[in-house]
C-alpha positions as a printed Julia matrix, in Angstrom:
315×3 Matrix{Float64}:
  11.06  -20.57    5.77
  12.43  -17.5     6.1
  15.5   -16.34    4.3
  17.95  -13.79    5.65
  18.6   -11.36    3.02
  22.44   -9.81    4.1
  25.23   -7.78    2.78
  23.06   -6.05    0.2
  24.92   -3.38   -1.65
  23.55   -0.34   -2.04
  25.09    1.96   -5.5
  24.36    5.7    -5.28
  25.59    6.42   -8.84
  25.79   10.21   -9.39
  22.59   10.61  -11.41
  20.61   13.92  -10.81
  17.43   13.1   -12.09
  16.07   16.47  -13.82
  13.24   17.79  -15.5
  14.89   17.54  -18.84
  16.23   13.94  -17.66
  12.93   12.93  -16.63
  11.03   13.67  -19.71
  14.43   12.13  -21.8
  16.06    9.13  -22.5
  18.67    8.89  -19.98
  21.6     6.48  -19.34
  19.97    2.88  -18.08
  22.36    2.13  -14.97
  22.27    0.13  -11.83
  21.37    2.03   -8.96
  20.64   -0.8    -6.8
  21.06   -3.92   -5.96
  19.6    -6.37   -3.04
  20.41  -10.02   -3.4
  19.47  -11.13   -7.2
  17.67   -8.04   -7.57
  18.53   -5.04   -8.73
  16.82   -1.14   -9.79
  17.78    0.77  -12.05
  17.39    4.64  -12.86
  14.8     4.07  -15.43
  12.81    2.55  -12.83
  13.16    5.32  -10.45
  12.1     7.64  -13.56
   9.08    5.99  -14.53
   8.23    5.51  -10.31
   8.43    9.43  -10.19
   6.87   10.39  -12.9
   4.08    7.27  -12.62
   3.65    8.89   -8.86
   3.58   12.19  -10.41
   0.86   11.65  -12.89
  -1.71    9.11  -10.87
  -1.54   12.51   -8.65
  -2.16   14.73  -10.83
   0.34   16.68  -10.22
   2.38   19.33  -12.97
   6.2    18.16  -12.89
   8.65   20.24  -11.46
  11.97   20.38  -10.06
  10.84   20.5    -6.57
   8.38   17.39   -6.99
  10.83   15.63   -8.51
  13.19   16.39   -5.82
  10.46   15.17   -3.05
   9.48   11.87   -4.89
  13.13   10.9    -5.61
  13.83    8.67   -1.99
  10.42    8.26   -1.82
  10.59    6.1    -5.09
  14.05    4.58   -4.72
  12.11    3.11   -0.61
   9.18    2.04   -2.21
  11.2     0.33   -5.64
  12.99   -1.5    -2.4
  10.27   -2.79   -0.92
   8.22   -4.09   -4.14
  12.16   -5.66   -4.82
  11.87   -7.4    -0.93
   8.38   -8.42   -2.08
   9.21  -10.27   -5.04
  12.24  -12.13   -3.38
   9.9   -13.82   -1.43
   7.28  -14.44   -3.81
  10.17  -15.81   -5.98
  11.35  -18.16   -3.4
   8.12  -19.63   -2.22
   7.56  -19.83   -6.95
   4.1   -17.88   -6.01
   2.59  -17.59  -10.15
  -1.15  -16.92   -9.56
  -2.83  -14.22   -8.5
  -6.59  -12.48   -8.65
  -6.61  -11.12  -12.71
 -10.19   -9.78  -12.18
  -8.34   -7.42   -9.23
  -5.98   -6.38  -11.45
  -8.29   -5.67  -14.08
 -10.55   -3.78  -11.51
  -7.18   -1.69  -10.33
  -6.32   -0.76  -13.47
  -9.83    0.15  -15.05
 -10.16    2.45  -11.7
  -7.4     4.55  -12.67
  -8.46    4.73  -16.3
 -11.96    6.05  -14.81
 -10.37    8.58  -12.63
  -8.27    9.97  -16.27
 -12.52   10.18  -17.68
 -10.83    7.37  -20.42
 -10.46    3.24  -20.64
  -7.95    0.85  -20.59
  -6.93    1.64  -23.77
  -6.62    5.14  -23.37
  -5.16    5.03  -20.72
  -2.51    2.75  -22.37
  -2.31    5.85  -24.88
  -1.72    8.55  -22.19
   1.01    6.65  -20.37
   2.72    6.71  -23.6
   2.06    9.9   -24.32
   3.97   11.01  -20.81
   6.64    8.69  -21.81
   5.95    6.75  -18.51
   6.28    2.51  -18.93
   2.71    1.13  -18.82
   4.03   -2.36  -18.13
   6.28   -1.39  -15.32
   3.02    0.63  -13.67
   1.28   -3.2   -14.03
   3.94   -5.12  -12.95
   4.11   -3.14   -9.76
   0.48   -3.64   -9.1
   0.94   -7.21  -10.18
   3.52   -7.38   -7.16
   1.06   -6.86   -4.62
  -1.24   -9.23   -6.1
   1.24  -11.95   -5.61
   2.16  -11.1    -2.3
  -1.72  -11.26   -1.57
  -1.21  -14.92   -2.86
   1.53  -15.73   -0.67
   0.55  -14.25    2.24
  -3.3   -16.23    1.95
  -1.14  -19.42    1.5
   1.21  -18.91    4.27
  -1.18  -17.83    7.0
  -5.15  -18.34    5.88
  -4.75  -21.7     8.41
  -3.98  -19.72   11.03
  -7.12  -17.36   11.16
  -9.3   -17.96   13.76
 -12.44  -16.02   14.19
 -14.6   -16.26   17.58
 -17.96  -17.56   16.55
 -19.52  -16.28   20.22
 -17.95  -12.62   19.12
 -19.68  -12.71   15.28
 -23.02  -14.18   16.39
 -23.37  -11.28   18.67
 -22.52   -8.95   15.68
 -25.31  -10.78   14.11
 -27.58  -10.59   17.13
 -27.15   -6.45   17.01
 -27.74   -5.71   13.68
 -31.08   -7.6    13.87
 -31.28   -5.06   16.28
 -30.05   -1.71   15.11
 -28.83   -1.77   11.24
 -25.3    -1.74   10.58
 -22.93    1.02   10.38
 -20.47    1.14    7.61
 -16.78    3.29    7.48
 -14.97    4.38    4.2
 -11.25    4.18    5.36
  -8.09    4.68    4.39
  -4.74    3.85    6.05
  -1.24    4.38    6.21
   0.49    1.42    7.54
   4.43    1.88    9.06
   6.44   -1.08    9.79
   7.08   -0.69   13.95
  10.76   -0.41   12.88
  10.6     2.47   11.26
   7.88    4.24   13.15
   9.12    7.3    16.21
   7.91   10.52   16.88
   9.76   11.94   14.23
   8.2     9.89   11.89
   4.65   10.53   12.81
   5.79   14.37   12.77
   6.78   14.04    9.28
   3.5    12.43    8.5
   1.62   14.46    9.82
   3.24   17.51    8.5
   2.46   15.87    4.32
  -0.99   15.12    4.79
  -1.28   18.9     5.98
   0.52   19.74    3.67
  -0.37   17.6     0.35
  -3.25   15.09    1.59
  -3.41   11.93    2.99
  -3.26   10.05   -0.39
  -0.18   11.47   -1.28
   1.2    10.78    2.06
  -0.01    6.85    1.95
   1.42    6.39   -1.49
   4.83    7.75   -0.09
   5.07    5.99    3.5
   2.67    3.02    3.42
   3.83   -0.23    3.53
   0.13   -1.64    3.15
  -1.07   -2.58   -0.64
  -3.53    0.3    -0.44
  -0.48    2.48   -1.04
  -1.39    1.81   -4.4
  -4.61    3.81   -4.11
  -3.8     6.46   -1.62
  -4.42    4.09    1.02
  -7.75    3.9     0.38
  -9.34    0.71    2.47
 -13.19    1.12    1.16
 -16.73    0.32    2.42
 -15.58   -1.54    5.44
 -18.58   -3.42    7.94
 -18.3    -1.99   12.11
 -18.57   -5.63   12.61
 -15.77   -6.83   10.25
 -13.29   -4.76   12.4
 -11.29   -5.43   15.54
 -12.82   -3.83   18.36
  -9.46   -2.39   19.4
  -9.82   -0.31   15.78
 -13.48    0.34   16.42
 -13.46    1.21   20.11
 -11.06    4.35   18.14
 -13.04    4.98   15.15
 -16.51    4.96   16.4
 -16.25    8.63   17.77
 -14.55   10.04   14.76
 -16.14   12.28   12.15
 -15.91   11.97    8.5
 -12.46   13.57    7.39
 -11.14   13.01   10.82
  -7.63   11.19   11.35
  -7.15    8.55   13.9
  -4.42    8.56   16.67
  -1.81    5.69   15.93
  -3.1     2.06   16.55
   0.06   -0.12   17.89
   0.26   -3.8    16.17
   2.41   -6.39   16.72
   4.52   -5.5    14.06
   2.93   -2.04   12.6
   1.72    1.36   13.09
  -1.46    1.95   11.89
  -3.13    5.35   10.72
  -6.76    5.62    9.65
  -8.7     7.94    8.08
 -12.72    8.36    8.37
 -13.81    9.11    4.91
 -17.24    8.94    5.18
 -19.77    6.97    7.35
 -23.24    5.65    6.52
 -26.16    3.68    8.31
 -28.03    1.15    6.9
 -31.22   -0.53    8.61
 -32.51   -2.87    6.37
 -33.56   -6.31    6.74
 -31.19   -7.54    4.31
 -30.22  -11.44    3.88
 -28.92  -12.62    7.4
 -27.3   -14.87    6.57
 -25.2   -12.63    3.64
 -24.13  -10.04    6.13
 -22.79  -12.9     8.08
 -20.7   -14.22    4.81
 -19.6   -10.62    4.22
 -18.7    -9.83    8.03
 -16.77  -13.56    8.23
 -14.74  -12.12    5.1
 -13.96   -8.64    6.23
 -13.05  -10.2    10.12
 -10.5   -12.56    7.72
  -9.2    -9.91    5.41
  -8.33   -7.51    8.56
  -6.16  -10.6    10.08
  -4.35  -11.39    6.45
  -3.8    -7.55    6.55
  -2.02   -8.27    9.55
  -0.14  -11.19    8.63
   0.83   -9.39    5.87
   2.38   -6.21    7.56
   3.89   -8.51   10.0
   5.49  -10.67    7.49
   6.85   -7.94    5.4
   8.49   -6.16    9.05
  10.14   -9.27    9.24
  11.79   -9.77    6.14
  12.64   -6.17    6.07
  14.34   -6.25    9.4
  16.51   -9.04    8.5
  18.22   -6.72    5.99
  21.78   -4.95    6.03
  21.42   -1.69    3.79
  25.64   -0.6     2.96
  24.82    2.84    1.0
  27.82    4.43   -0.49
  26.27    7.58   -1.18
  23.87    8.05    2.01
  22.72   11.4     0.53
  20.77    9.77   -2.28
  17.79    8.78   -0.02
  18.23   11.08    3.15
């Protein structure tokens, strides 16, 4: 059952984030109220610092101003997800996925998890909030799996045909990144804004700013995906793309997807076909779950009525 969230009061205080304010202690006030949830100025501060830190960007006033609006929107999205997670009393998630993600971040800074915690502390960033935000995405994955797993139907004939093709020609794998935008937010101006951000900064930073997929936490990185695991719609678009190229927008029922091909590799080895079949099946299920995830979130967000006391904060 879907709870309609309405009459959400957005309290935009006269908070002016500056470099000195971000690095020092600031007063913690409620900036956004969404139902029974809230977003505080310290959470926004931490989100800005975390984004700049993970992207290894220098903290300048220009960067802070660029990040402020996106940080608020990102925290609003997480708040919406948490409300839905709490409504269905979801408590479990894959702890290994959380550990792997934190280890990946730590490795990017040439350290381990303990070293990463120390680095967060040295930069006056809350490590606990950083972990909590990723836990939200993993809990959301659990929710989507429980709600939609029974609705996933895989065309067995198509799957067998894919296996037959592998026997003949081997496999092709794509290393992909994505930016997923809910349909109500997508238009020509939004596409222009996204492409300008990709050209000015990078696809990875743009994904963190705009994408509503869990992969946004990793700069949109999906990783290696076998050709057979992808839908024909995706394959028809990316099969002629070269590494580094970005796809045209892919229209889905409730979202718009932009893909980037990071790399391509071909494998002609005669590996265990049963194992390949299981991996292809898992990939196809994951693709459908991702579609359900975007659709479910889009519906939730479309039901929200947001009243801004100060529109300038999120413009």
